C-alpha angles and dihedrals in degrees: 000000000000101000107089113143125175101177149345143239114260097196096177092061093032091237139126110224119210110202098174113050093197092085118170089247133006108285108212145196137187131240128194132012139271093302105043111025135177139179120210129183129210086263096048094259121137139076145264129228143176119238094324133037089210101044103020103046111134098164119068119234129171112214118214092011132145121270087037126248096010139181111030140139100315133185118193121199121203128189103221093206104043091031088222115139138190139163129260087236118048091251142083095032090036103200118196108283092223088071103022118071122197137178125182122194115196110198136167103307093334136080130196124197121194124193133185120193136143094358093306124111121196125188114190121187117195121197144134114238111240114280093355130127094223140067132225129215105192112199126199114184123190132189105219094181131086095241131075116263131205112202135178122203125205126185124209126199121159113219129211124238090222130016088228100092097210091052091049092051102039114012095069094149084068109025095051092060101051105060117102120180125199140174116219131169091348092307129110116236117205108196131181124188086358094173091057120083118256111250105193093166090058100056094168093057098102098187100067133114110275136171140190128182141211122195143149127245120202097015137065121253106229098183142344147203128204102172114089095209093051092049100043098030127213119311092003134110143214090281095062111024113183094230094053092045092049091042102228138083118234101214092240119175112200118217108180125343113056129345128202137183113234122157121177121219126181120214128184117192131191118213109295093003124138130199131189133205136150136227114218123200128173154114123317142039120322094232095047118025092016094054091047094049094048092050091048089061100036097122134048089239092057093047093047091048092052091047094050089052090054092049094046092047094052095041089053088054089057094046103090095085137019132168139202113199136155088264112078093190090054089050092053091052097044098043100044122352105046095048091042091048088050092051092052091047089050089052099049106019103197098325110096129041138097087278102032090051102158113310091099120058139177125013118316106223100226093039096050095046089056095042089065090070093071097051111031093101092049103042108016095159094052090046091052092053094049093041089057089050089053094046088054087054088066114101122231091252088062098254122111140237107252092228133025118197111208091203094049111030123123112181114216092023103061120113111247114239117259111266092253093054099064118110113217098222100046101088094037093068087072086078090063100045107034097055090043089056094046092047092049096048102029087229094145092162088069087085088063096048112118115228131173125248117239095252109023144337130020141243144178116274087253088053090051089053093050090050089055090055092046092048090061095038090054092050103058130139139220095297095048093254126126115274118247090227114184089342142331119215090298104065091192098066108097098205097154117238092283095042114113129239118212089191090058088042088063091043087055090049089052088049092055093048091048093047090052089052092051094047090051090050091050093044090239098153097173095054092043092054091047092053094044092052091048092047093051091055092041094052088058089055090050091050093051101040111032109047117092101185101269102021143007120275119238105222150331120237116226089262094051099261110148126230119203098017135126084248092059116106090212133009094035098165127035123194100216097058091056098045095045092046086062098035092051091056093242099108113065138162118352096000092054091048093047093049093051091043087057089052090055094046099042108026111026124103135158091266098045147291119308117233090234144348132249106034120236117254109138102027113117115259090232089062101043126009091199087094085075086079132064114256116282094020130112112315092357097082093300123145102264103198094202089070098049095083090058090058090049090053093046092052092049090051087056090048096248104139095164093053094042091053093045090054091047096050091048090069099026107121096218090058086071097052094105094041097044093147088067097053093029096189127081115313091209104060138050124251140204101249147359128204110257128218091274089064121079087227096059111175097018109126133205143191101036128196106014107070141112084240090081097059096040092046090054095041094048095047097042098041102031112021094036084029097214104145126172114224131188090257102033146312125313119209112197113144124193108194145153110284092238091064098099094173142002136166135214134193111207131177111209125178091339094310129112123236122190104191126189118189117200121194105181095160094048097238124163098220141003131083117225097183145355123203115199115194091335095314123105114231126213103243137355096286116096102211116228090233093062096051120113126195088264121027134191112202127186117190121191118197127200 
């Protein structure tokens, strides 16, 4: 039965609405920004953290636990007369869904959960006020019956012993002796190492005095508990805590062991009456920051004002582009969820989700450089700041540090990685993101900006780019191709340090072509000639060493063994070598067609393109680590969603709008909304990987939210399917679409100007613009020159 649906897209409110809380996996959202962050599920599970999910986690969360996504930020409701109790989110009490109604609305950095049970309706809105180090859970409770009701509310938050996640989980002989709970001025104080000084300037010092608070605004706290064992009781769980069952807090103050945050609030409601109050939780001491935060939200007006600011802020961040096409699911993704997903991925890289729950930290170099592509048009200033941070994570030999930590990075003083720790692809992603930023903003002088290297010395941005090319040119193997070093993009290929990566070889080819473009723009004749000469020789090497007859090979091991060749016993065809051969501009004509035909024949399925075919089963682990995984999963011939956008781009470059769109829809989250039990995870955000046909779980997807898939999905659809591509000197419009799209329209903000673009396709072609009319005047080709742009522009594009 392929018709399971748990919710729908509410495009007008920019929300995804979950109508059945028993989703196949926890469907999550994010609150806050890059300083105070939080993850919340459709059943109020999840955790909050400060600056880092690994080193700033103050709420305990157990990933992959049973029941799933517990604990979280819970609110229990108890009827003082009937003694019945439930939770304001379906879980953790988990009342029977035939009598308990729940609706969750995930919005842009806020989530609201509504429950109806036993004549009581609760509406809880979770958000982090802009720029604040605390979160708010606004509660509105309504008595829908015609008799008076006496209710008692209890919160539950489980606190860590140490903000360092690994210490809290494993180093119990330490972390269970340092927690000290207190209750001051009606506010809970959660302290760790309280006799040590706070050291805010040394964030990575885990053993310092730290505090968080939990209070209530707009209602009186009548009692509290801060000891987990006292609240839950022995041999019980979150679904039946002793205190809630008994109906009264004990006033426990935990010193050592496990702390919790429980405040008790009493509410009496006449028939039809509603009351509102707000829980406030955040960073700092109860009597200082806590008191201030609670008073800042002590009226509904103040709370609503803060919430509206959050909503307005995030909606403005999505406002640079919107589309109206014949495909409503595509519209939902493009107008809200893909840009929002990209903004969250930009914020947290791969460091904070239900899966990435603290082992990774900081900004992975290759990930972050690619994440920019999904957000440049929405937040150019923030991108510029972080791009500069990343450029200063490049070492003076041209390679890059694998990870840059925003809260602990000192350019010019960092230790360069050991030679065997460099990844070959890291520094080459700068050729994708830096030009994209300059084209979007028109800030051509950025190429001349001088920035330090991580270890020593400094250079212009152009100089940094040249060093990245030289780094890979200097590290080439027996066939004249760049070495894979510690890893290329696929961490499972064991090439050996001197083994050669054809994927990186095409990245390097793309880098040369891009560098030539930049030098021409800057009028730097000498550098342009150097790069053109190098590229000419290098293209010959690519021709001789990378083509296998019907497709491009993937790599050479240090001893000459081929990956991704007809000769290979397993893993004969790899996706990335084909798509990047086309994307880099190397593969043209018949070779390009043949390579992409192979992709269709060997790798395509209804749920996406497999990373390779055939899967690895017998290959020695020392040759390819993909055998770590079951067949059809992740790097072992799974559908790696990150790579799908490259196939979309390659097909549009060949003019195949139908195929490009088919490939896109195969991994588009919204396409699964009515078959949610197949994909299982959220139908509104991208994920890292999907099980391919060689897995028994074909179609099931994993690792939602934080993935390179989000940026590349957006970049490939906006720039190549819609065909709206910023250039140094203007805006190109060159759509590549399904032939049955007879018309679509796009709003695009570009360099502070508005563009209302209508594309007409009367002949039903897939690619090819016959004319463009800008503000009533026909222009010569499909580039709108910057000089002709007005503040507001009406553009009509006719295809065919």
